[in-house]
C-alpha positions in Angstrom: 51.2 97.9 77.5 48.0 99.2 77.6 46.7 98.3 80.7 47.2 102.1 82.5 46.5 104.0 78.9 44.5 107.6 79.7 43.1 109.3 76.6 42.4 112.4 75.6 40.0 113.6 72.6 41.0 117.7 71.6 37.1 118.5 69.2 33.8 117.5 70.6 31.8 117.8 67.0 30.7 114.9 64.4 34.5 113.7 64.4 35.3 113.7 68.7 32.3 112.2 70.0 32.2 109.6 68.3 36.0 108.7 69.1 35.7 109.7 72.6 32.3 107.6 73.5 34.1 105.0 72.1 37.5 104.9 73.4 35.2 105.6 76.8 34.5 101.6 76.9 37.5 100.4 77.4 40.0 103.5 79.1 39.8 106.6 81.0 39.3 109.5 78.1 38.9 113.1 79.0 37.2 114.8 76.3 37.9 118.6 75.3 36.2 121.5 73.3 36.1 125.1 73.9 32.8 125.3 73.1 31.4 125.7 77.2 28.2 125.3 75.8 28.9 122.3 74.0 30.4 120.9 77.4 27.3 121.7 79.4 24.8 120.5 77.1 27.1 116.7 76.8 27.6 116.5 80.5 23.6 117.5 80.1 23.7 113.2 77.9 22.8 116.0 74.9 24.8 115.8 71.3 23.6 117.9 69.0 24.3 117.2 66.7 22.8 113.0 67.0 25.7 110.8 66.8 25.7 109.9 69.8 22.2 109.2 72.0 21.9 110.3 75.6 21.9 106.5 77.2 25.2 106.1 75.2 26.3 109.2 77.2 24.9 109.2 79.9 26.3 105.5 80.3 29.8 107.3 79.2 32.3 108.3 82.5 33.8 110.7 79.7 35.7 114.1 82.2 33.8 116.7 79.7 36.3 119.6 79.9 37.1 123.0 78.7 40.9 123.3 80.7 43.0 122.8 78.8 45.6 121.7 81.8 43.7 118.7 82.1 45.5 117.2 78.7 48.5 117.5 81.3 47.6 113.2 82.7 47.0 112.1 79.0 49.2 110.3 77.6 47.5 109.2 73.8 45.5 111.7 72.7 43.4 113.2 70.1 43.2 116.1 67.6 39.9 115.7 65.5 39.4 119.6 65.4 37.4 120.2 61.8 39.5 122.3 59.2 37.8 124.8 56.9 38.3 126.7 54.3 39.0 130.7 53.4 36.8 133.6 51.2 39.4 132.7 48.6 39.0 129.0 49.2 42.3 128.1 50.1 42.5 125.3 53.1 42.2 127.3 56.9 44.7 125.1 59.3 44.0 128.0 61.8 41.3 125.6 63.8 44.7 123.2 63.7 47.2 125.4 64.6 45.7 126.8 68.0 44.5 122.9 69.5 48.3 121.7 68.3 50.2 124.7 70.3 47.5 123.9 73.4 47.9 120.4 72.8 52.0 121.0 73.3 52.3 123.5 75.8 50.2 120.8 78.4 51.1 117.4 76.7 53.2 114.9 78.5 56.6 113.9 77.3 56.7 111.0 75.9 52.7 111.1 75.0 51.6 110.2 71.0 49.7 112.6 69.4 47.4 111.6 66.3 45.5 113.8 64.0 41.8 113.0 62.5 41.4 116.2 61.3 41.6 116.4 58.0 44.3 119.0 56.6 47.0 118.4 52.9 49.6 116.8 51.7 52.6 117.6 54.0 51.1 119.5 57.1 50.8 117.4 59.9 54.5 117.1 59.6 55.5 120.6 58.3 52.8 122.4 60.2 51.7 120.5 63.7 54.8 118.5 64.4 56.3 121.6 64.4 54.2 123.7 66.8 53.9 120.7 68.9 58.4 120.7 69.6 57.4 125.0 69.8 55.2 124.8 72.1 56.5 121.7 74.4 60.3 122.3 73.9 59.9 118.8 74.0 61.7 116.9 70.3 59.7 114.8 68.1 60.6 111.1 67.9 62.3 110.8 71.6 60.0 112.9 73.5 56.7 112.8 72.3 55.3 111.0 68.8 53.2 111.8 66.3 50.6 109.8 63.9 47.8 110.5 61.6 44.7 108.4 61.2 42.2 110.2 59.0 38.7 110.1 60.4 35.6 108.1 58.2 32.7 109.0 59.9 29.3 108.5 57.9 27.3 111.1 59.9 23.6 110.0 60.3 25.0 106.8 59.6 24.2 104.2 63.0 25.3 101.0 61.3 28.6 102.5 59.7 30.5 104.4 62.2 33.3 104.8 63.6 34.4 101.2 66.2 32.9 99.4 62.4 34.8 100.9 59.9 38.6 99.8 59.1 41.1 102.8 60.3 43.4 103.7 59.0 47.0 104.5 60.9 50.6 106.1 59.8 53.6 107.8 61.7 57.1 108.3 61.5 57.9 105.3 62.3 57.4 101.3 62.4 56.5 101.4 66.5 54.9 103.4 66.8 52.3 102.5 63.4 52.4 99.0 65.2 51.5 101.5 69.1 48.6 103.3 66.6 46.9 99.6 65.8 47.2 97.9 68.4 45.6 101.4 70.5 43.2 101.4 67.9 42.9 97.6 67.0 41.4 97.4 70.6 38.2 99.3 69.8 37.6 99.0 66.9 35.7 95.8 64.7 36.9 96.7 61.4 39.9 96.2 61.1 43.2 97.9 60.6 45.3 98.8 57.8 48.8 100.7 58.3 49.7 102.8 56.4 53.7 103.6 54.9 54.1 107.2 55.7 52.2 110.0 57.1 51.5 111.9 54.0 50.4 108.3 51.7 47.2 108.4 54.8 46.7 112.4 54.5 46.5 111.9 50.2 44.6 108.4 50.7 41.7 110.3 53.4 41.7 113.4 50.8 41.2 111.2 47.3 38.4 109.1 49.4 36.2 112.0 49.7 37.1 113.6 46.1 36.4 110.0 44.1 32.9 110.5 46.0 33.0 114.0 44.7 33.7 113.7 41.0 31.9 110.6 40.5 28.8 112.7 41.8 29.3 115.7 39.3 29.8 113.2 36.5 26.5 112.3 36.8 25.7 115.1 37.4 26.6 117.5 34.4 24.9 114.1 32.8 21.3 116.2 34.3 21.7 119.1 32.8 22.8 116.9 29.1 19.9 115.2 29.8 18.0 118.5 30.8 18.2 120.1 27.4 17.9 116.6 25.3 14.5 116.3 27.6 15.2 113.0 28.7 14.6 111.1 32.6 18.4 111.0 34.0 16.5 108.4 36.4 15.7 107.0 33.1 19.0 106.5 32.1 21.0 105.8 34.6 18.5 102.2 35.5 19.1 101.5 31.6 23.0 101.7 32.0 22.5 100.5 35.4 21.2 97.2 33.4 24.9 97.0 32.5 26.6 94.5 35.7 29.3 96.6 36.4 28.0 99.4 36.3 29.0 102.0 39.2 25.0 103.4 40.3 25.2 106.9 41.8 22.5 109.2 41.4 22.7 113.1 41.0 22.9 115.1 43.9 23.9 118.3 45.6 27.3 118.0 46.6 27.2 119.4 50.7 28.7 119.3 53.9 32.9 119.7 55.3 34.7 116.6 54.3 34.0 116.4 50.5 34.6 120.2 49.3 37.3 120.0 51.3 39.2 118.3 50.3 39.1 118.6 46.6 40.9 122.1 47.6 43.2 121.2 50.0 44.4 118.6 47.4 44.8 121.0 44.9 46.5 123.8 46.3 48.9 121.5 47.5 49.8 120.5 44.1 49.2 123.8 42.3 52.9 124.5 44.8 54.4 121.2 43.2 54.0 123.2 39.9 50.6 121.1 39.0 46.6 121.7 37.2 43.6 120.2 38.4 42.1 118.5 35.2 39.5 116.9 37.2 39.4 117.3 40.5 38.6 121.2 40.2 35.9 121.0 36.9 34.6 118.3 39.0 33.6 120.5 41.9 32.8 123.9 39.5 29.8 121.1 38.0 28.3 120.1 41.7 28.9 124.4 43.3 26.6 124.3 40.6 23.5 122.5 41.0 21.7 124.7 43.4 21.2 127.3 41.2 20.9 124.9 37.7 17.1 123.5 40.3 16.3 127.2 41.0 16.6 128.1 37.4 14.8 125.1 36.0 12.4 125.2 38.8 11.5 128.6 37.7 11.7 127.7 33.9 8.9 124.9 35.4 6.6 128.3 37.3 6.6 130.5 34.6 5.4 127.0 32.2 2.4 126.4 34.3 1.2 129.8 33.8 2.4 131.6 37.4 4.3 135.0 37.5 7.3 134.8 39.7 7.4 137.4 41.8 3.7 136.4 43.7 5.1 132.6 43.0 6.0 130.7 46.2 7.9 127.8 46.9 8.2 125.2 50.0 12.1 123.7 50.3 11.8 120.5 52.6 15.1 119.7 53.7 17.6 122.1 54.3 21.0 120.0 56.2 24.0 119.1 53.8 22.3 115.0 53.1 19.4 113.7 55.3 19.2 112.7 58.6 21.6 114.6 59.9 21.8 118.3 61.5 24.2 120.0 59.7 23.4 123.1 57.7 27.5 123.5 57.4 28.8 124.6 53.3 24.6 123.1 52.5 24.3 123.3 48.9 20.4 123.7 49.3 21.1 127.7 50.1 21.8 127.9 46.5 18.0 127.5 45.6 17.1 129.7 48.2 19.5 132.6 47.6 18.6 131.8 43.5 14.9 132.0 43.4 14.1 134.9 46.4 16.7 136.7 43.7 13.8 136.3 41.7 11.5 137.4 44.0 9.5 134.3 44.7 8.6 133.5 48.0 10.7 131.1 49.8 9.6 128.4 53.2 11.9 126.2 54.3 12.1 122.9 56.7 13.7 120.7 58.1 12.5 118.7 61.1 16.1 117.9 61.4 18.4 121.4 61.9 18.4 123.9 64.6 16.4 127.0 63.9 19.1 129.0 66.3 22.1 127.1 63.5 19.7 128.3 60.2 19.4 131.7 61.5 23.3 132.5 62.8 24.7 130.5 59.7 21.7 132.1 56.7 19.8 134.1 58.4 17.2 131.8 57.5 14.0 131.7 59.8 12.6 127.3 59.3 9.0 127.1 59.8 7.7 124.7 61.7 5.5 122.1 59.2 2.2 123.3 60.1 3.3 127.0 59.8 4.0 126.4 56.2 1.2 127.3 53.4 0.8 126.1 50.4 3.1 126.6 47.5 3.0 126.2 43.8 6.1 124.2 44.6 7.4 121.8 46.6 11.2 121.4 46.3 12.5 117.2 48.1 16.0 118.8 48.8 17.1 116.8 51.5 15.3 114.0 51.6 15.3 113.7 55.7 13.1 109.5 56.8 10.3 112.0 57.9 9.7 112.9 54.1 10.9 109.5 52.8 8.4 107.9 55.7 5.2 110.1 54.1 2.9 109.7 51.4 2.2 111.5 48.9 -0.2 113.5 51.1 2.0 115.0 51.9 3.0 117.0 48.9 -0.3 117.7 48.2 -1.2 119.0 51.1 1.4 121.9 50.4 0.7 122.9 46.8 -2.1 124.4 46.6 -5.4 123.5 45.7 -3.3 119.8 46.4 -2.1 120.9 42.3 1.5 121.9 40.8 5.4 120.7 40.7 6.5 118.5 43.4 11.1 118.4 42.1 12.3 115.2 44.0 16.3 116.1 43.8 17.7 112.7 44.2 14.6 110.4 43.1 13.2 109.0 46.3 9.8 109.4 45.5 7.8 106.4 43.9 6.6 107.6 40.5 3.2 105.3 39.5 2.1 106.0 42.8 1.7 110.3 42.0 -1.2 112.5 42.1 -2.2 113.3 38.6 -2.0 117.0 39.4 1.5 117.0 40.4 3.6 117.4 38.0 7.0 115.1 39.2 10.5 116.7 38.2 13.2 114.8 39.2 17.2 115.7 38.2 
C-alpha cells in the first residue's frame, strides 16, 4: 500500500525539514519552500536552524525545490508553514492560506493533504479545505482527503525529535485516519494516537502549549511576589519541591512562536463563541511583562550599587527565544534590552547561536563576538546556552568591571556555592 508512496513537504523550517528528512529515509520526498536562499542552503547541506546536521542533509535524497509544479507527483502532502499573529495579536494565517492555494493548484486527484501547522479550532475544515477545493477543482472526501497531525517540536532537543515523539493524527473519517496512522507509523518510533476529529486534534495542540504558558506564568508571578517579600524564589521552589507531586517549573522568559500563538488562537475562537478567558490570557499577560520587570529590577539593584544609569553598561548573554537554538522570533530578551536602553544604559549583546544578520533584520540589534564585549556593571544570563552553562564563574568575572558587580541569572542555572565573593548574584 505504501510501496509507491511519494511525499511532499511544504515549508522547510523548524517543523518541515525534520519531517522531510525522516520520511526520506523510507520514501521519495520533495521538499518545497518559497525561499530561494533556504533551498540553496539546504542543497549545500546547511540548515541555519541547526536542527539537521550537514551529514544528514548530505545523506538525504530530498528533491529540494521552489517550483510548486514539483508537488503534482506527490500522493501525500504535508503542509508545515508557520502560523503568526498580527499587530493586534489576532491570528494571521496568511501563510497557511497561500500554502493551501499553492497545494490546491498543483495536487493530483486522490492526494492526501495533512496540516502540521498551528491553527485555531475549526480552521482546517472551515478555511483550509474550502481553499483546497476552490483551487484544485476537486471535491473533498471524494477526490482528495485532508488530515491534521500537529507538530510536536522541541527546538534544540535532539533526543525528543520528530521520530521519537508520539504522533497525533486525525481526519474526517476513520479510513483516512487509519491511513495517516499507517504512513506516520512507518517512520516514527514514539507511537501513534488517533484523535477522534480534526477539531479535537487542533485544540489538543493548543492546550499542550498553553499548559506550559500557564504553568510558567504561575511561577513567574511567584517570582514577582518573592521579590516584594525579599526572599529567594529558588529556595521557595526547592522547599515546595520536597513534596512528591509538586510540579517542577522554573521562572523564565516565555518566548518563541508556538507558545504565544496557542493562547491567542484558542481565545480568539472562544471569544467569537461568547466566552472570555479567565486563566489563559491573564497568564500570558504575566509572561509578557517579565522582560520589563527584569530590566526594572536590575536597574534598581544597579542604583543600590551606586551606578549612575546613564553611565551604566550591561552585557546580556543570549538573545534567542530559548537555550541552544538560533531562533530569534518572539524573543522576550528584546523587552529587557528595550527597557534598559530607554533609561540610557549601554547594552551589549552576545549569542553564540544566533545569526548576526537575523539580529539586525529582526530587531536592529548588534550582536558582538564575545572577545569584543567591554566590561560592564552587570551581566544578565538571559538564555543559558550550553556554551555559558559549561563555563566557570571566571567567564562572568571577566565580563565585569574590576571583576565585580551584578550577575543576573534569570533561570537560576549557575552554581551559587562557587560564586566569587565580589559578585552579587540575583535570580528570578
